[in-house]
C-alpha positions in Angstrom: 104.7 18.4 18.8 106.1 21.8 19.3 109.3 22.3 21.2 110.7 25.4 22.7 114.4 25.0 23.8 116.7 27.5 25.6 120.4 27.3 25.5 122.7 30.2 26.5 126.1 28.7 25.7 128.4 26.9 23.2 128.1 23.6 25.1 124.2 24.1 25.5 124.0 24.4 21.7 125.9 21.4 21.2 123.9 19.2 23.5 120.7 20.8 22.5 121.2 20.2 18.9 121.8 16.3 19.6 118.7 16.2 21.5 116.8 18.0 18.7 118.0 15.3 16.5 117.1 12.5 18.8 113.6 14.0 19.5 112.9 14.1 15.5 113.6 10.4 15.5 110.9 9.6 18.2 108.5 12.5 16.9 108.7 12.9 13.1 106.1 15.7 13.4 108.7 17.8 15.9 108.7 21.3 15.4 111.4 23.4 17.0 111.8 27.0 18.1 114.7 28.1 20.2 117.3 30.6 21.8 120.6 28.8 21.0 123.2 28.6 18.3 124.3 27.4 14.8 124.4 23.7 15.8 120.6 24.0 16.9 119.9 25.8 13.7 121.5 23.2 11.5 119.5 20.5 13.4 116.3 22.3 11.9 113.7 24.9 13.4 113.8 28.6 14.1 116.4 30.5 15.8 115.0 33.3 17.7 118.2 34.7 19.1 121.8 33.4 19.1 123.5 32.7 22.6 126.2 35.2 21.9 123.8 37.9 22.4 122.7 36.6 26.0 126.0 35.1 27.3 126.7 37.4 30.5 128.7 35.7 33.2 129.8 37.3 36.5 128.4 39.9 38.8 129.8 43.1 36.9 129.0 41.9 33.4 125.5 41.0 34.2 125.1 44.5 36.2 126.4 46.4 33.1 124.1 44.5 30.6 121.0 44.3 33.0 118.8 46.2 30.3 119.8 43.8 27.8 119.2 40.7 29.8 115.7 42.0 30.9 115.1 42.8 27.4 116.0 39.2 26.3 113.9 37.5 28.9 110.8 39.7 27.9 111.5 38.8 24.3 111.5 35.2 25.2 108.4 35.2 27.4 106.5 36.8 24.6 107.8 34.5 22.1 106.8 31.3 23.9 103.2 32.6 24.6 103.1 33.3 21.0 104.5 30.1 20.0 102.6 28.0 22.4 104.6 25.0 22.6 103.8 21.7 24.0 106.8 21.7 26.4 109.7 24.2 27.3 113.0 22.4 27.3 115.9 24.3 29.3 119.3 23.3 28.9 121.7 24.5 31.8 122.3 28.3 31.9 120.3 28.7 35.3 120.4 32.4 35.9 118.3 33.0 32.8 116.4 29.7 32.5 114.9 29.4 36.0 113.3 32.9 35.5 111.9 31.6 32.2 110.6 28.6 33.9 108.9 30.4 36.7 107.0 32.5 34.0 106.0 29.7 31.8 104.5 27.5 34.8 102.8 30.3 36.7 101.7 32.5 33.7 101.3 30.1 30.8 101.1 26.9 32.7 103.0 24.7 30.3 105.3 21.9 31.0 108.9 22.8 31.7 111.6 20.1 31.4 115.2 20.8 32.2 118.0 18.9 30.6 121.6 19.2 32.2 121.1 20.0 35.8 122.5 23.4 37.1 125.4 22.5 39.5 123.4 23.4 42.6 125.1 20.6 44.5 128.1 22.9 44.6 126.7 25.8 46.5 123.2 26.6 45.6 121.2 23.9 47.2 118.6 26.4 48.0 117.6 26.3 44.2 116.0 23.0 44.8 112.6 25.0 45.8 112.7 26.6 42.2 113.0 23.1 40.7 110.0 21.8 42.8 107.7 24.5 41.9 108.6 25.2 38.2 110.3 22.3 36.6 108.3 19.1 36.0 111.0 16.7 34.9 114.8 16.9 35.3 117.2 15.0 33.3 120.6 14.7 34.7 124.0 14.0 32.9 126.3 13.2 36.0 125.7 10.0 38.0 126.2 11.5 41.5 123.2 14.1 40.8 120.6 11.4 40.9 121.7 10.5 44.7 121.9 14.2 45.4 118.2 15.1 44.3 117.0 11.9 46.0 118.5 13.0 49.3 116.4 16.3 48.9 113.2 14.3 47.9 113.3 15.5 44.4 113.2 12.6 41.8 115.2 12.8 38.5 116.1 10.8 35.7 120.1 10.0 35.1 120.1 9.6 31.4 123.9 9.2 30.6 126.4 11.9 29.3 126.3 13.5 26.1 130.0 14.4 26.2 130.5 10.3 26.1 128.4 10.2 23.2 130.3 13.0 21.2 133.6 11.6 22.1 132.6 8.1 21.2 131.2 9.2 17.7 134.5 11.2 17.2 136.8 8.3 18.0 134.6 5.9 15.7 135.0 8.3 12.9 138.7 8.6 13.4 139.1 4.9 13.2 137.3 5.0 9.9 139.0 8.1 8.2 142.7 8.8 7.4 144.2 11.0 10.0 145.4 14.4 8.6 145.0 16.7 11.5 148.8 17.0 12.2 149.6 17.8 8.5 146.6 20.2 8.1 147.8 22.4 11.2 151.4 22.1 10.2 152.5 20.6 13.4 156.0 19.0 14.0 156.6 15.7 15.2 157.3 16.9 18.9 154.5 15.4 21.2 151.8 17.7 21.5 150.7 19.6 24.9 147.2 20.9 24.8 146.2 24.3 26.2 142.4 24.5 27.0 142.2 27.9 28.6 138.3 28.2 28.6 135.6 29.4 26.5 135.0 32.9 27.7 137.3 35.7 27.2 137.9 36.5 30.9 138.9 32.8 31.4 141.5 33.1 28.6 142.8 36.3 30.2 143.2 34.8 33.4 144.6 31.4 32.4 146.4 31.4 28.9 149.4 33.5 30.0 150.3 31.2 32.9 149.7 28.1 30.6 152.1 29.7 28.1 154.7 30.2 30.4 154.5 26.7 31.7 154.8 25.4 28.3 157.9 27.2 27.6 159.4 25.3 30.1 159.1 21.9 28.3 160.9 22.7 25.0 160.6 18.9 23.8 156.7 19.5 23.5 154.8 21.6 21.2 152.1 23.5 22.8 148.5 23.9 20.9 145.7 26.1 21.9 142.3 25.0 21.5 140.4 28.1 20.1 137.2 28.7 21.8 133.9 29.2 19.5 133.1 32.7 18.9 136.5 34.2 19.9 138.9 35.1 17.2 142.4 34.5 16.7 143.2 38.2 17.3 142.0 37.9 20.9 144.4 35.3 21.5 147.4 37.1 20.0 147.5 39.5 22.6 148.4 36.8 25.3 150.5 34.6 23.0 153.0 37.3 22.1 156.4 35.7 21.0 155.4 32.3 22.4 155.9 29.6 19.7 152.5 28.1 20.1 149.8 26.9 17.3 146.0 27.7 17.7 143.4 25.4 16.2 139.6 26.5 16.0 136.8 23.8 15.8 139.3 21.0 16.3 139.6 20.5 19.9 138.8 16.8 19.8 141.2 16.2 17.1 143.6 18.1 19.2 143.1 16.1 22.5 143.1 12.7 20.4 146.8 13.8 19.5 147.9 15.0 22.7 150.4 13.7 25.2 149.1 15.9 28.1 146.9 18.9 28.7 146.4 22.0 30.8 142.9 22.5 31.3 140.7 25.1 33.0 137.8 23.5 35.0 134.3 22.7 33.0 133.3 20.0 30.7 136.7 20.2 29.0 138.2 18.3 32.0 135.9 15.5 31.4 136.5 15.6 27.5 140.2 15.3 28.4 139.6 12.3 30.6 137.5 10.6 27.9 140.5 10.8 25.5 142.6 9.4 28.3 144.9 12.6 28.1 146.8 13.1 31.6 145.8 16.8 32.7 146.6 19.5 35.1 143.3 21.5 36.1 144.3 24.9 36.7 142.0 27.8 37.0 142.8 31.3 38.1 140.4 33.1 40.6 141.1 36.7 41.9 141.9 37.1 45.6 143.0 33.5 45.6 143.5 33.1 49.4 139.8 34.4 49.9 138.4 32.3 47.1 140.1 29.2 48.5 138.6 29.7 52.0 135.2 30.3 50.6 135.3 27.1 48.6 136.7 24.8 51.4 134.2 26.3 54.1 131.1 27.1 52.1 130.7 24.9 49.1 129.0 21.5 49.3 131.6 19.8 47.4 135.4 18.8 47.7 136.3 19.3 44.0 135.7 21.6 41.0 136.6 19.2 38.3 133.9 16.8 36.6 136.8 14.0 36.6 137.2 14.2 40.4 133.3 14.7 41.3 132.4 11.7 39.2 135.3 9.6 40.5 134.4 10.6 44.0 138.1 11.2 44.8 141.2 13.0 43.6 142.2 11.8 40.2 143.5 15.0 38.8 145.0 18.0 40.6 143.1 21.0 40.9 145.3 24.0 41.1 142.8 26.8 41.6 142.4 29.7 44.0 145.2 29.9 46.3 146.7 26.7 44.8 147.1 28.2 41.4 150.9 29.2 40.6 153.1 28.8 37.8 155.5 26.8 39.7 152.7 24.5 41.0 151.4 23.8 37.5 154.9 23.4 36.0 155.5 20.9 38.6 152.3 18.8 38.2 152.7 18.7 34.5 156.4 17.4 35.0 154.9 14.6 37.0 152.2 13.6 34.5 154.9 13.5 31.8 157.7 11.7 33.4 156.4 9.8 36.4 155.0 6.7 34.8 153.5 5.4 37.9 151.9 8.8 38.7 150.6 9.0 35.0 149.3 5.4 35.1 147.3 6.1 38.3 145.7 8.9 36.6 144.8 6.9 33.6 143.2 4.0 35.9 141.2 6.8 37.5 139.9 7.7 34.0 138.8 4.0 33.5 136.7 4.3 36.7 135.2 7.7 35.5 134.3 6.2 32.0 132.7 3.0 33.8 130.6 5.1 36.1 129.4 7.3 33.2 127.9 4.3 31.3 127.2 3.6 27.8 126.6 6.4 25.0 123.0 7.3 24.2 122.2 10.3 26.4 120.5 12.2 23.8 118.4 9.4 22.6 117.3 8.2 26.2 116.3 11.7 27.0 114.3 12.2 23.9 112.5 8.8 24.5 111.7 10.1 28.1 110.5 13.5 27.1 108.1 12.0 24.5 107.0 9.5 26.8 106.3 12.0 29.8 104.4 14.2 27.4 102.1 11.4 26.5 101.3 10.2 30.0 
């Protein structure tokens, strides 16, 4: 069968590549064409455009690059029409993907499946109307999403979480191989403090300087930055300055595997950190913090921003964002998770609950089987 996939970010590239491998197992004749990244390309098929040429986030960047975005959208539509796939599979990235879904359903009348639901449960519940009209099947990776959509009268499949799969595979490999990460990265014997400042330039600009100042208050720990894909070391250098900090690229899981604690921006990284059972402080800068905090508390549909707390259904990790974001607050919370053993153990116990709720590995395989099954009904 012919599969057309669209992933607009690094995480989507990862999850889509694993889905492609799983689809090849259930469908040996699978043929892939996609907008995505290098991991998808390595899985096989034809890369039409790299996600780095598509990833514009936020109102101002989107406005400034509107002509490019519209060109990419038209190119994608034309490419799908020429390819005539058996199904179009969208991976997160809703701003772009939902517009493509509308075209594919209304004009081409092809099946559209969505893997990894956009986070409409946070504040864009109205998008459910687009899903009803344009998305034939939704495969969710967060346990609470199934109940959320059921409440809106839209049936979905919960398939497990691909991050669980990725972490489980990594840990299994670590148990089988000799561990040379600390030596390769020339790290000292001090316990490691991981700094995960985000995957986008603006996130790094907003969060990394404060993270570095906080880390400097804990000289018994060595801070190590997890470098984001597609962002080179020179970009980090302007914020690192004279701080004695290491930076590693392509080794975030190795870093977490060896870390005592972590400062983490919101996103998938908070979940990855919990799966490695590393106590963390979630810290995310937003402009106009007091206004952002007011908007979140009064207009969002959820109490939390981190996946850890959302899955747990309670506050397992502290979320220091908007008007709660400050160097002093982050430093105080980091001190608690490092030195208050009762508090640290409470967080680790919360992680155990999250891991149990997520279920066993196998999200990509379950999704691939369902896709193949639904296409043959």
